[in-house]
C-alpha positions in Angstrom: -50.9 -169.1 7.2 -51.9 -172.7 7.6 -55.6 -173.3 6.9 -57.6 -173.6 10.1 -59.2 -176.9 9.1 -55.8 -178.6 8.5 -54.4 -180.5 11.5 -50.7 -179.7 12.1 -49.8 -183.0 13.6 -48.2 -184.6 10.5 -45.1 -182.5 11.0 -42.7 -184.2 13.4 -42.4 -182.2 16.7 -39.2 -180.3 16.9 -37.8 -181.2 13.5 -39.7 -178.8 11.2 -37.4 -177.3 8.6 -39.6 -174.2 8.0 -40.6 -173.7 11.6 -40.5 -170.2 13.0 -40.2 -171.3 16.7 -38.4 -174.6 17.7 -37.8 -175.9 21.2 -35.2 -178.6 20.9 -34.9 -180.8 24.0 -35.5 -177.8 26.3 -35.3 -178.4 30.0 -36.2 -175.7 32.6 -35.6 -176.3 36.2 -36.2 -174.1 39.3 -33.9 -175.7 41.9 -34.9 -179.3 42.1 -38.2 -178.7 40.3 -38.2 -179.7 36.6 -40.9 -177.5 34.9 -40.1 -178.4 31.3 -38.7 -181.9 30.6 -36.8 -182.4 27.3 -39.5 -180.5 25.5 -39.6 -180.7 21.7 -42.1 -178.7 19.7 -42.3 -176.2 17.0 -44.6 -173.5 15.5 -44.9 -172.7 11.8 -44.9 -169.1 10.5 -48.4 -167.7 10.9 -49.7 -170.6 12.9 -51.8 -170.1 16.0 -51.1 -172.6 18.7 -52.9 -172.8 22.0 -51.3 -174.4 25.1 -53.7 -176.0 27.5 -53.2 -178.1 30.7 -53.3 -177.9 34.5 -51.5 -175.2 36.4 -47.9 -175.9 36.9 -47.6 -178.0 33.7 -45.1 -175.6 32.1 -47.2 -173.6 29.7 -46.4 -170.1 31.0 -42.8 -171.0 31.4 -42.6 -171.5 27.6 -43.8 -168.0 27.1 -41.4 -166.6 29.6 -38.5 -168.3 27.9 -39.5 -166.7 24.6 -39.8 -163.3 26.3 -36.3 -164.0 27.8 -37.7 -163.5 31.3 -36.3 -166.9 32.1 -33.3 -168.8 30.7 -33.2 -172.4 29.6 -31.5 -174.9 31.8 -30.7 -177.3 29.0 -31.5 -177.6 25.3 -31.9 -174.9 22.6 -34.6 -172.5 21.4 -34.5 -171.4 17.7 -36.3 -168.6 16.1 -36.5 -168.5 12.3 -33.6 -171.0 12.0 -31.3 -169.0 14.2 -30.3 -169.7 17.9 -32.4 -167.7 20.3 -31.5 -168.9 23.7 -27.9 -169.3 22.7 -25.4 -167.6 20.4 -22.4 -168.8 18.5 -19.1 -168.0 20.0 -15.6 -169.4 19.1 -17.1 -172.2 17.0 -19.5 -173.3 19.7 -22.8 -172.4 21.4 -22.9 -170.4 24.6 -25.9 -168.8 26.5 -27.0 -165.6 24.8 -26.0 -162.4 26.4 -28.4 -159.5 27.0 -27.6 -157.5 23.8 -28.1 -160.6 21.6 -31.4 -161.3 23.3 -32.5 -157.7 23.1 -32.1 -157.6 19.4 -34.1 -160.8 18.9 -36.8 -159.9 21.5 -38.0 -157.1 19.2 -39.7 -159.6 17.1 -41.9 -160.9 19.9 -44.8 -159.2 21.7 -46.5 -160.4 24.9 -49.8 -159.7 26.6 -49.7 -160.7 30.3 -52.4 -161.7 32.8 -51.9 -158.3 34.5 -52.1 -155.3 32.2 -48.8 -153.7 33.3 -49.7 -150.3 31.9 -47.7 -147.3 33.1 -50.3 -145.5 35.3 -48.6 -142.1 34.9 -48.8 -142.2 31.1 -51.8 -141.7 28.8 -53.0 -144.5 26.7 -51.3 -142.9 23.7 -48.0 -142.7 25.6 -48.3 -146.3 26.8 -48.6 -147.4 23.2 -46.0 -145.3 21.5 -43.3 -145.5 24.1 -41.6 -148.7 23.0 -42.0 -148.1 19.2 -40.3 -144.7 19.5 -37.5 -145.7 21.9 -36.9 -149.3 21.0 -37.7 -149.5 17.3 -36.8 -145.8 16.7 -40.1 -145.2 14.9 -40.8 -141.6 14.0 -43.2 -140.2 16.6 -45.8 -139.1 14.0 -45.8 -142.7 12.6 -46.1 -144.2 16.1 -49.0 -141.9 16.9 -50.8 -142.8 13.7 -50.2 -146.5 14.5 -51.6 -146.0 18.0 -54.8 -144.4 16.7 -55.2 -147.3 14.2 -54.7 -149.9 16.9 -57.0 -148.3 19.4 -59.7 -148.2 16.7 -59.1 -151.9 16.2 -59.6 -152.7 19.9 -62.6 -150.4 20.1 -61.0 -147.6 22.2 -60.3 -144.9 19.7 -62.0 -142.4 22.1 -59.7 -143.3 25.0 -56.4 -142.3 23.5 -55.8 -139.4 25.9 -57.2 -141.2 29.0 -55.0 -142.6 31.8 -55.2 -146.3 32.7 -56.9 -145.5 36.1 -59.8 -144.1 34.1 -60.4 -147.4 32.3 -62.0 -150.7 33.3 -60.0 -153.8 33.5 -61.2 -155.0 30.1 -60.3 -151.7 28.5 -56.9 -151.8 30.1 -56.3 -155.3 28.7 -57.4 -154.1 25.2 -54.8 -151.2 25.5 -52.2 -153.8 26.5 -53.0 -155.8 23.3 -52.7 -152.6 21.2 -49.4 -151.9 22.9 -48.1 -155.3 22.0 -49.2 -155.0 18.4 -47.7 -151.5 18.1 -44.2 -153.2 18.0 -45.3 -155.0 14.8 -44.3 -158.3 16.3 -43.8 -161.4 14.2 -44.8 -163.5 17.2 -47.5 -162.6 19.8 -47.6 -164.4 23.1 -50.8 -164.4 25.2 -50.6 -165.5 28.8 -54.1 -166.1 30.3 -55.0 -162.6 29.2 -58.6 -162.8 30.6 -57.8 -164.4 34.0 -57.6 -161.1 35.9 -60.9 -159.8 34.4 -64.4 -159.8 35.8 -66.5 -162.4 33.8 -68.6 -159.8 32.0 -65.4 -158.2 30.6 -63.9 -161.4 29.2 -66.0 -161.6 26.0 -64.9 -158.1 24.7 -61.2 -158.9 25.1 -61.6 -162.3 23.4 -63.4 -160.7 20.5 -60.5 -158.3 20.0 -58.1 -161.3 19.9 -60.3 -163.1 17.4 -60.2 -160.0 15.2 -56.4 -159.9 15.4 -56.3 -163.6 14.6 -58.6 -163.3 11.6 -57.0 -160.1 10.1 -53.2 -160.5 10.6 -50.6 -163.2 9.8 -49.0 -162.9 13.3 -47.8 -166.2 14.8 -49.7 -166.6 18.0 -48.8 -168.8 21.0 -51.6 -168.7 23.6 -52.0 -170.0 27.1 -55.7 -170.0 28.1 -58.4 -171.8 30.1 -61.0 -170.3 27.7 -61.6 -173.5 25.7 -64.2 -172.0 23.3 -61.7 -169.3 22.4 -59.0 -171.9 21.9 -61.2 -173.9 19.6 -62.2 -170.8 17.6 -58.8 -169.3 16.9 -56.2 -172.2 17.0 -54.7 -174.1 14.2 -53.3 -176.6 16.7 -53.8 -177.3 20.4 -51.1 -178.8 22.7 -52.1 -180.4 25.9 -49.4 -180.1 28.5 -48.8 -182.2 31.6 -45.8 -182.3 33.9 -43.6 -180.3 31.5 -44.3 -182.4 28.4 -46.8 -182.6 25.6 -49.4 -185.2 26.5 -51.3 -184.8 23.2 -51.3 -182.5 20.2 -53.8 -182.1 17.4 -56.3 -179.9 15.7 -58.9 -178.1 17.8 -61.6 -180.4 16.5 -59.6 -183.5 17.4 -58.5 -182.3 20.9 -61.9 -181.0 21.9 -64.1 -183.4 20.0 -62.2 -186.7 20.2 -59.2 -186.5 22.6 -57.1 -189.7 22.5 -55.2 -189.4 25.8 -56.9 -190.1 29.2 -55.1 -187.1 30.7 -56.6 -184.8 28.1 -60.1 -186.2 28.7 -59.8 -185.7 32.4 -58.5 -182.1 32.1 -61.1 -181.1 29.6 -63.9 -182.6 31.7 -62.6 -180.7 34.7 -62.4 -177.4 32.9 -65.6 -177.7 31.0 -67.6 -178.9 34.0 -66.3 -176.2 36.4 -65.7 -173.3 34.0 -62.4 -171.5 33.4 
């Protein structure tokens, strides 16, 4: 894992030979609206990268492309040196089909703004469902992993509860445990505290800090929680209009931003709160 005090800006964007995630001239359009505009960037194995910027700047679209919830319009996404958005066919590259995507999606976990827990299942069942049926993990192993992860997120005593019996913060912590139960190589976090009451935010962020400090999972995070971004990130990318306006270490971006757009955004967020 890159040391947290080492800026990751020396590596050319989109051209890193040892990168785990690479976006190569990625364009994403919704009709006439261009959300990502020839985007080049990459993430190293074990690196924690936070995406900041105004709403509509393309941050969440990046996560949705990696979760295969959206497809690229142009360009290429690579994971661990292999095509992700596309596959090789007859000597060329064609958009990946569902079976190709499904196999590669197993390496990626995502925690959404909304918790998306199955209300008819217990916490235990919510966590073991995918490992058992997608990874074909033995049920006793999945149960042991669920217990371990619930202890990690501070909910060991809630394993047999139903989501409706939990607070929003507790449900989001279960959602984090569920994502980790798949043993992902990459964890995507999409504004995971935005649907929570303010008093519940700190507990969820503490859990994510614990995950960041005690695992080597590559993390790509979209958040308006600037203190959290500063604490856990190796690198911060400021997005504006589908492109990277500025990239640097947390100390540089939050302490000495170079671009006027970054300064304006941070002033707005820090003055008005998340």
